[in-house]
C-alpha positions in Angstrom: 180.7 120.6 153.2 183.0 122.8 150.9 181.5 125.7 148.9 180.7 124.7 145.3 181.1 127.5 142.7 180.0 127.3 139.0 180.7 129.4 136.1 177.8 130.8 134.1 178.8 128.8 131.0 178.4 125.5 133.0 175.1 126.7 134.5 174.0 127.8 130.9 174.6 124.3 129.6 172.6 122.8 132.4 169.6 124.7 131.3 170.3 125.3 127.6 170.4 129.1 128.1 172.1 131.8 126.2 174.5 133.9 128.1 174.7 137.7 128.3 177.9 139.0 130.0 180.8 137.0 131.1 180.6 133.3 130.7 183.4 132.7 133.2 181.7 134.6 136.0 181.6 132.4 139.3 178.4 131.9 141.1 178.4 130.2 144.5 174.7 130.3 145.7 171.3 131.3 144.9 169.4 134.4 146.0 166.3 136.6 145.4 166.5 139.7 143.2 165.9 141.9 146.3 168.6 140.3 148.5 171.2 138.5 146.3 174.9 139.2 146.6 177.3 139.7 143.7 178.3 135.9 144.0 174.6 134.7 143.8 172.3 133.8 141.0 168.7 135.1 141.1 165.7 134.9 138.7 162.7 136.8 137.4 159.5 135.0 136.4 156.9 137.6 137.2 156.8 140.8 135.3 155.9 142.7 138.6 159.5 142.2 139.8 161.1 143.9 136.7 161.6 147.0 138.9 164.1 145.0 140.9 166.3 144.2 137.9 167.8 147.8 137.8 168.8 147.7 141.6 169.7 144.0 142.1 173.2 143.1 143.4 173.0 139.6 142.2 176.1 138.5 140.1 173.7 137.0 137.5 170.1 136.7 136.8 168.0 134.2 134.9 165.7 136.1 132.7 163.4 135.5 129.8 164.1 137.3 126.4 161.1 139.7 127.2 162.8 140.8 130.5 166.3 141.1 129.1 165.7 144.8 128.0 165.4 145.7 131.7 168.7 144.1 132.6 172.3 144.7 131.5 174.3 142.5 133.8 175.3 138.9 133.6 172.3 136.8 132.5 171.2 133.4 131.7 168.5 133.8 129.0 165.7 131.1 128.8 162.1 130.8 127.9 161.0 129.6 131.4 163.2 131.2 134.1 161.3 129.7 137.0 162.0 126.3 135.5 165.6 127.0 135.0 166.0 128.3 138.5 164.3 125.1 139.8 166.7 122.9 137.9 169.8 124.8 139.0 168.6 124.8 142.6 169.2 121.1 142.9 172.8 121.7 141.8 173.2 124.2 144.7 171.2 122.3 147.2 173.7 119.4 146.9 176.4 121.9 148.0 174.3 123.5 150.5 174.4 126.9 149.0 170.5 127.5 148.6 168.8 130.5 149.9 165.4 129.8 151.1 162.8 132.5 149.6 
């Protein structure tokens, strides 16, 4: 199965997110804050993981407005990051690019 890649702008549209950073940034899979690579999208839904926002290698992160102050990279900003991640995981699952947490 060929690798599917999505630009942040397309992913933002899927989950009605605001974008911080480069809307043309390409993401090809999902990952966790701790282990994501620069081509992966991660999320934060629990404040106890804020410490990982400063050190993550994720190319983009799904964050809530309250977590945005802890992250300066490419981001999809939504009220419910977990829900947005769940919705987008279906898109990546179709292409076989989902990381199991």
